[in-house]
N, C-alpha and C positions, 0 to 999 in steps of 0.2 A: 504494500500499500504506500510506503513512504517514498519507494522508487516511483511508483506512479505520479504521486503527487508533486515529485521533483521534476518529473519529465512534464507535465500538464504545465508546470510555472516556467520552466524553460521555453517552451513553446509559445506561452503567452507573453513574454518578452520581445521573441524574434527581432532582434536588431535589423535584419534587411528591410524590414517596413519603412525605416528611415531613410533607407538608400534607393527606394525603387524609382523615383524621377529625379531630374535634375532639380526641380521646383523645390522638392521636398529635401534633397540633399543641401540646398543653399539656406533653405529655413534652420536647417539645426547645425550649418556650418560653424565651428568653434574659432577657427582664425581667419581674418577678414584681410585679405591683400588689397591694397588700394593704392592708386597712384600717389596720392596726397602725402603718402610715407617714403617717397624716393628722393634720393638726392643724387644728381646727374654729374660726375667729374669730366672736367673738360681740361684740357691741355691747350695752354696759351702761348704761342710764340709772336716773334715780331715780324714785322711786316706788313703787307696788304695783299688780301686776295689768295691768302695761303690756306690751303686744306690738304694736308698731307697725311694718308692713311698709314696707322701703325702698322708694319708687316706683320707683327705677331698678336695682332689684335684687330680681326676684321670689322671694318665699322666703325673704329676709332679714330678720330684724327688729330693732328696737331695743327691747331686753328690760329689764324691771326685774329687780332680784337674784332675786326667788322665781321669775321666768320663765326667767332665765337657769339657775338650779339645775336646772329641769324640761328646759330643752333640753340641757344638759350631759349630764344623767343619761340621757336617751334617745339623745343621739350615743353614750355609752358602752355601752348596751344593743346598738347597732347596730355596734358593734366599734372604735370612734373612741376612741383612747386619750387625748387631750388637746385643750384649748381654749387658744386664744390672746384674752386680754380687752382691748378698747378701752372707754375710759369718755366718757360723754356727760355732762358736768354742767349742772347748771340753770343756774348762774352761771359767769361768766369775767372775767378781769382782764387787764391788760397782761402781769404776770408770769407767768400760770397757776399761781398760787398753790395753786388748788384741786387740783391735780394730786398733791401729797402730801399730802392732807386723809386722815387714818386712818380717817375715816367717809366717805368718797368713795365712789362707786357700784364701783368697780374693788377697792379695799381691802374693802368690805362683802361682794363677790361672792366674793372668793377666800376669805374666811372661811368663807361659806356653803358654797362647794363643798367644802372640806376637811372640813367637819363632815358634809355629807350625802352627798358622792361622793368619799370619802376615795382611793380608789385613782385617781382621775383627775390626769392630768398638768395643772396650772395654769400658764401663762404667761401674762406680762402686757405688754402693750407699754408702753414707757417714752419718752414725747415731751410735747411741751407744745402741739402745733397744736390739740389738741381743748379745751384749757383757756384758751388766750389770745383776748383781745377781738379780736387783730388776725390770728388765725389761723396765725400763723406757729410754726415749730418751736422758737424761742427767745425770750430775753429781747433787745429791741431799744435800739439807741441809734440813735436818728433811725429810719432804714428798714433800718439794718444790724444783723443778729444778732450778738452779743457772745459770740464762742465760750466763752471760758473761764467767764464768769458763768453761762451756760447749762449748762454741764457741772456746775458745782458744783451747780446745782437739780435736775438729773438725776439726779445720785447720791442726793439726797435722795428724790426721788420712788422710785427704785428700792429704796431701804432701806423706805421705807413698804410698799412690796409685799412685800418680804422678810419684815417684822415681821407682815404679816396671813398669810404662809405659801405664798407663792408658790414653785414649784419651780424655775422661769426667770423671769428678767426679760429682755426684749428692747428694749432701745434701738433706736430706728427713726430719730432725730434727723439723723444723720449729721454730727453734731460732732466735731471732732478731739479725741482723746484720752479720750473719754466712757467707753470699756470700762476704760481702767486707772482711770480715777477711780470708776466703780461698783463694780469689783472690790476696790479699796481700802475704800471705805467698807463695803461687806458683810463684808469680812474683819475690819474693825477692830470691828464690833458683833457678831462671832462667827457670821455667816453664810456660813461658807466652804462649806457643802453647797450653798447657792442658786446655780444654772448661769447662765450669760449665753449667751443666743440673741441674737447681735448681727445686726442689719440691716446686714451688712460692706459689700455692693455694692447700694445701693439707687438706683435711676436716677431722674431727673428725666423721669416718663414721663406720656404723654396718656392711659394706661389707669387712673389714679387717680381718676377723675371721680366714678362712682358711690360709692366708698368717701366721698369729700368731704360727699355727700349724706347717708350713713348717721351719718358722725361729726360733721357740722356743723363742718368744719375747714378749708374754703376760704380761702385768705388773702385779706386785705380789699384788698391791693393786692400788685402784683410777683408774683414767683413764687420758685421753690425753686431756681433754678439754681446759687446760691452755694454750696449745700452738698450736694444731690443730683447722682448723678453725669451726665456727658454721655453720652447714649445712644450716641454713636459710638465711646466707648472701653471697650477690655478689659483691656488691660495696666494702667491706672490699677485698674482692678477688683481685679486680682490684687495689686497693692501695698496696696489698701484691706484686703482680707482678711487678707493676711500682718500688716500692723499691729495688725489687731483680735485675731487669735491670738497674737501677741506680748504683747498688754496682758492677754490672761486669757479671750477668748472660748472657750466649750466648744463651741458650735454656731454656724456662720455662716450668713447668709440671703442669698440671691440675689434681688431683686424689682426688676421682676416677673419672671414663670418663662419663658412661652411665647415672648416675643419677645427672650430672653436666654438660650435653651437653649446657644449655644456658650459663655456666661459659665459657666454652672453644670458644662458638662462641662469647661472648663478649670479652673475653682476646683477640682473634685475630683481631678481628675487632678495638678495641681500639689501640692495640700497632704495630699489623702488623709484630710482630717478630716470630722467629721459634717457634712453640708450640707443644707440646708432651702432651698425654692425656694418663693415665694409665688406662686400662681395667684391673680391680683389681680382686683379688682372689675370691672374692665372687660373682662378676658378671661371673667370669669364671665358678665356681662351680656350680651356678643356672642352667647355661645351660648345663653343664655334667650331673646333677642329671636329668634334665628334659627329657633331650636325653635318659638317661638310662633307663627310665620309659616309654619311647615311647610316651612322649606327645607332643613333637616337632621334626621337621626335623633339625637335628643338623647342617650340613654343611650349609643349607639354613639360619638358624637362626643366625650361625656365621657370615658368610658374612653380613647378613643384620644388625647386631650389630656393627661389625666394620665399614661398611661403613657409619654408622650412626654418629660415631665419626670424621671420615674424613669430612663427610658433615659439620658438626658443626664446622670444620675449623681447625683441628688437622692436622698438618704436618706430626707427628710422632705418632705412636700407639704402646704403650708398652703393650704387651699381652702375656699370657701364651699360647695362641692359634697362635702364630707367625708362627711356624712349619706346624701346620695342616692347616692352613689358606693359607699359602702361597703354599701348594700342591694342595688346593681346588681352587686356581686362575689359 
């Protein structure tokens, strides 16, 4: 009798009833993926009318300011609310001095975007790796990055972005104390309204290769293990996130996204603060390569991947697929 009762109860529950049609599946769907949570990275270079495709990232381009404005405006029409800007300078030096130049590509793009696409959220990456001749994220003493000198320079870079009109600055260098220094520099100059979207848990990942092609930022020697995080660590990520929040970060970023979904989930659960995850260049390139070889259904795979990032707890997904995914949705 007990077995029969249990069997009847099991059949009474029948989970498949809630999967029967797309309308029903949508009604009970737990995770909603919408374009208003996407941020679209753009690589901005000098010149005019420049639109160079990145070989390892099909569909991603190095764009001059005028082309970046067109791309950002089109993304907004697709439903994407914001962009993340990376600069590609014509000239580099040992200290990355061009990163704080008010006439550099990023600062020029911010002004143009705020003039021509005023409702767009404009976020700027703050790092030196694209601007240094050695490709490292800070100022060197021999082959060692000097933390505090680098932090001082990064604060000036962030300030130049704020002066241009950025809504958020996004320090990605992983130097100790840089969020506090940037917050102080912004506040002292009257930019309290400018937010900090901090790369709080940025891992030393193998999935950044195509980005370094796009941004011409590969280190000329060594690697970034001295400042980017060990992929084996998660408790350390929680300490890094906590430190950035204490120092004044408004949004925290976990990077990469898909190989670190457990970190995204723990960060969101522990702190409950606005959390972004960066679906990085290697993750994008793998999907593109597999799709071009006919090995997977690209639209389904993209939506599944981005949904997994949202399901893990990310409020914001930074992805090169932002426009394509917005149109798919």
